[in-house]
N, C-alpha and C positions, 0 to 999 in steps of 0.2 A: 341377782337383780337383772332385769332386762333393760335394754337401752333403746330399742326401736319398736315402733308400733305399726301394725298393718290392720286395716279394718275391711271387712267383707261387706258386700251389698247383695241385694236380693233381686232375682228376676223370675219370670214365668211362675206364677203362683197357682196352686190348686188346693182345694179344700177337702178334708176328710174328717170323718167322725171317729174319735178315739174310743177305745174300749171303756173309758170312764164316762163317756157321754159328753165330753167337751169337744168343741169345734177347734180343729188345729189347722194351721196354715203350713202347707208344704211348698217350698220354693226351690228352684233349681238354678244353678249357675251363679256362684257367689264371687264377686270381684268388685271391691271398692266400697266406700262408706255409705251406709244407708240404714235407717232405723228399721226394726223388724215390723212387718205387718202383723197386726194382732186381730184375730177373729173373735167374735162374741163368745163369751165363756158361759157355760151352763151355771145354774144356780148353786151347784156344789163348789164352794170356795175352800175346800179342805186342802191341807198341805199336800204337795205333790201333784195337784191338779194342773193339767196342761193349759197354757195360755196360747202358745204357738210353737210350731215345729217347721223347720226349713231344711230341705235337702241341700247340703252345701257342695259335696264332691262325691264322685264315684271314681275309684281308682282300681286299676288292675294290680295284681301282685307284682308285675314287673315295674309298674309306676311307683308302687309303694317302696320297693327296694331301691329304685333309682333316687327317690326323694331322700330316703334315709342315708344312703351312701354319698349323696351329693352335698351334704352340709359342709360348707367351707370352714366352719369353726371346728369341725371334727366329725368324721363319718360315724354313723350309728350302726350297731350290729344288725345285720340283716339275716342272720342264721335262722331265726324263727319265722320268717316271712313265708306263708303258704298260700294265702288267699288275697283276692281283691277285697274292697270294702266300700261302704257308703258311710258318709258322716252327716250328722244332723245337728243343727243348732236348736236347742230347746229353751223356751222361756216357761217358767213354772211358778206356781204359788208356794211360798214358804213363809217363815216368820223372821222378824228382826231380833236383835239381842234382847229386846224387851217383850218378846212374844206377840208383837203386833204384826198383822198381815203385811206382806210385801211380796215382791217377785225377785227371781234370780234367773240366771241363764247358765248354760253349760253345753258341752259337746257329747253326743252319743255316736259311737262308731260301731257299725254292725258288719261282721265278716260275710263275704259272699261264699260261705262254706257249704251251703246246701243243708246245713243242720237247722232243724226247727227249734230245738231246745238248746239254748246257749248258756255256757258257763260265763259268769260275769266278773269283770274286774272293775273296781273303783279306784281311780287315780286322782289324788289331790295334789295340786301344784304348789310350787314354792312361791316366795314373795315376789309380787309384781307391783310396781309403783303406778303403772298406767292402766286404765280400764281396758284398753285395747290389746294388752299383751297377755291374752288368755286364749285357750284353744278354740273357743267358740267364735272368735272374731279375728284372730291372727292367722296369717298364712306362713309364719316363720317355721322352719323345721323344728327348732327348739320347742315351740309351743305345741306342735302337732305330733312330735315323735312318739310320746307315750301312747297316744291313741292309735297311731299307725302300727306300732310294734305289737301291741296286745291284740288289736282287732285282726291284723293280718295273720296272727298265730291262731285265730279261731275264737277269740273271746269277744263277747259284747263288752264294750269298754265305755265307762261312764266317767266324764270329767267335769265336775262342778266348777263354776267360776268363783264361787263364794258370793257373799253379799257385796254389793257395791262395785264389783268388777264385771267385765263384759257388758251386758245390757241391764245390769241391776242398778236400781236408783240409789243415790246417796253415797257417802264415803264408805270405804271398806273397813270393817272392824278387825284390823290386823291382829293375828295371834289370839283371837277370841275363840277358843276351842268349842264352847257350846254352840255358837252360831255357825261355825264351820261344820260341826256335826249335823245340825238340823238341815243346813243347805245341802250337804252331801247325801243325807238320807232321803230328803225330798226329791233330789235329782234322780236317785235310784227309782223312786216311785214313778216319777214322770217318764223315765226311760222305759220302764216296764210297760206303761200304756202305749208308748210309741212302738215298741217291739211288737206288742199284741196287734196293733193296727197294721203292722207290716207282715203279719202272719208268722211271727216268731214268738218265742217264749223265753223269758229270763229265768233261769233256774234259781232255786231258793238260796243256794250257797254263794256267798260273795267273797271273792279274793280281793283283799284290801291292800293298797299300797299308796305311797305318797312321798314327796321329796321336800326336804327343808321345812318350811312352814307346813307344807302338806304332810310331812311325817307325823307331826303332832295331830293334825286333822285326821289322818288315817287311823291313828290309835283312838281318837275320840269316836270315830264312826265304828270302829271294831268293837269298842265297849258297848256302844248303843245297840249294835246288832246282836251281840252276845246276850244282852239283857232283855232281848225280845221286844224292843221298842216298836218294831214293825211286825205286822201280822204275817208277812210273807217271807221277807229276806232273813237269812241267817249267816253268821260268820263262818267261813271255811278256813281262812288263813290270813295272816297279815305280815307285810314285808316293808316296813318303813325304811327310808333312806336319808341319812345325814340330817337328822332332826335336831332342833334346839329343845330337847326334852327337859333340860335342867336350866331354865332361863335364869333363875335367880342365883343358883350356886355354881354354874359353869359359864353360861354365855355372857351374862352381864359383867362378871369379873374379867373375862377375856376382852370384852369390848373396851372396858375402862383401862385395862392394863396395856392396851396396844398390841395384844396378841392376835388380833384379826387384821385383815387388810384395812389400811387406814380409812379409806373412803367408805368402805362397807361399815366400819365401826361407827363413823359419823352418822350415816343414814339409818342404821338400825337403832342407834341411840335416840335419834330424833323421832323415828317411828314409834318407839316404845312410849315416849312421853306423849306424843300427839295422839296416837291411836288409843292408848289407855285412858288419856284424859277425856276423850269424847264419850267414853262409856262410864268412867268411874270418877271424874272430876278430881284430878290430881293437883291442879293449880288454878288460880283465879285469872291470871293474865300470863301470856307467853313470856313477858319480860322477867317473870320470876325464875324461869328455868333456862331461857335462851338469851344469849347476849345479842346486843344490837350489831348489825341490822337484821339479824335472822329472826328476832322476836316479832318483827313486822311481816315476815314473809313465809316462815316455815310451815305454818298450819295450812295456808293456801297452796303451798308447793306440794304438800302431801295429801291433796284432796282427790287424787286419782285421775285428774284431767291433765297432768303434766307427765311427759315422757321421762324415762330414766335418765336420758341425756340432760334434760332440763333440770331434774333434781340434782344430778351431779354438779352441774354448772352453778346451781343456786345454793349450794351448801359449802362450808369451809372444808379444808383438808385436815383439820385436827379437832379433837373434842374440846381442847382448850379454847379454841375460837368460837365454838358453838354453845357450850354450856356455861351457865352461871355456877358459882359455888353451890347454890341451892339445888340446881338441876343435877349436878354431878352427885351430890350427897343423896338425892332421892334415888338415883340408880345404884349407888354404892351400898346404901343401907335401906332397902325398901321397907316401908312401914304402912300401916293403915290400909287404905283402899288399894294401893299398888301391891302391897304384900299379899292381900287377899286375891287379887287378880292373878298374880304370879303363881300362887298356890294352885289355882284352878288350871292354869296352863301346864304347870309341872306335874299335875296329877295324872297325866296321860300314862305314865309308867308306874306311879306309886300307889294309885288309889283303886286298882282293880287287879284281878287275877285272870289273865287270858287262859281260856281252856282250849283254844284252837292253836295250831302250829304258828310260831312266830319266829322271824329272823330279823336281826338288826344289821343293816348295811351301813358302812362308813368308809371314808377315805382317809388315808394317812395324811397328816399335815393340812387338814381342811382349814382354809383361810377365812371361812365365814362361820359355819356351824362347827365350832371346835370339837374335837373328838371326845373331850371330857363329857360332853352331853350324852353320847352313846354309852360311855362307861357308867355314868350315873343311872341311866335307864336300865342297863343290864344288871347293875347291882340291886336296883329296886325290885326288878322282876324276880331275880334270884332269891331275894329275901322273902318273897311270897311263894317260893317253891316252883317258879316257872322256869322251864328250860328254854332259853332264848339264845340260840347260837349267834355269835358275832360273825358277820361276813365281811372280812376285810377286802376292800376293792383296790388296794394298792395306792398308787398316786396317779389316778387318771387325770387327763388334761382335756379341757374343753375351752378353747379360746383363751388359754392361759390360766384357767381357774380349776383347781382341784375340786372345789365345791361343786361347780357346775359339771365337771367331769364325773362326779359321783352319781349324778342323776343318770348320765349316759351309761356308765358301767353297771349301776344298780338296776336299771331297767332291763338290761341284757341278762343279769343274774336272776331277777325276779320272774321274768317271763318263763325261763326254763324251769325254775322251781315250781311255778304254778302249773306248768304242763305236766310235771311229774306227780302232782297230787290228784287223786281220783276218789 
């Protein structure tokens, strides 16, 4: 979970016609909060259609390395840095969890490698409580590092914000793998149009990775690509990092038993009830599952407009102070709509058979996504005859967190693995 937010703004706008026939906005120099300028869109309102594109930053390889190495919370590996890069904020058309048209945003990073045909990495991020704590609008090294790492290594790098984060409207449907999948796939489609407009081409094969919440999203996207959901893109390999793949059987029991960091346990438990209730109607009133005074504040606090610091300050330090007996029982013994939703989330490992290479990255003693999640995923894949090597990352530390450290260490491991695949 992130605690600070930083928003970018736009200046000096130019307009270009994309390959799909839509008018896109290109802007340069991004510093400070401002809404995206949106150009008129062509009649084609299909998924992945561009609404706007903005050039955010142009960095040399030296500047990329300095930014990665200069993170005060813990320097990022710079061994794969070879090229400078350009980053773009994209707004594109997609669908909400009910299949209705909406828009979402994301970041595209293109390497200054001189290559016209680019290998593509899709990175899906971990849980963010605040709309501004995503790569398309944040300047923090944490949010930018995956884009900088993969793009500077020569990959076109696609980072969807998901629904409701970044510049997407409405609340974020947290841990809803189907909508994470559609948002990630449509971001790939929009990125392909941007690359074409810039004289580049995204190759068909996609290298898929993601962290924490994004590990499940990565597996959802990988399954969709393998099934041929898109006419162009195909799955090349998948490298999820520290996911909550067994939410019902591993993560929720750990949260309730106090085997996770206490505040993280409180916030993830609250997110589970609030976010799943928005989609699946688990309770009639917050007072059924949340104790006073949180029953009056928790849903608003988790609407995406409050920073991580505000959420931490507005939640108790223990589950006993947060949950009613009914709320705790709902998480301890999921039934009905919640059980069905969790089966969908946990199906990322159990309900398909990857045919592309896959590696599961994890950290020892992860205080948020307990390592039992990875063990469950590994066992489910093995039962389907899938060889999915476990990549232990040791006990990495990022700002005092092994969980966050696993994104840092996992990114370094994944970029080298992706480089080795041809």
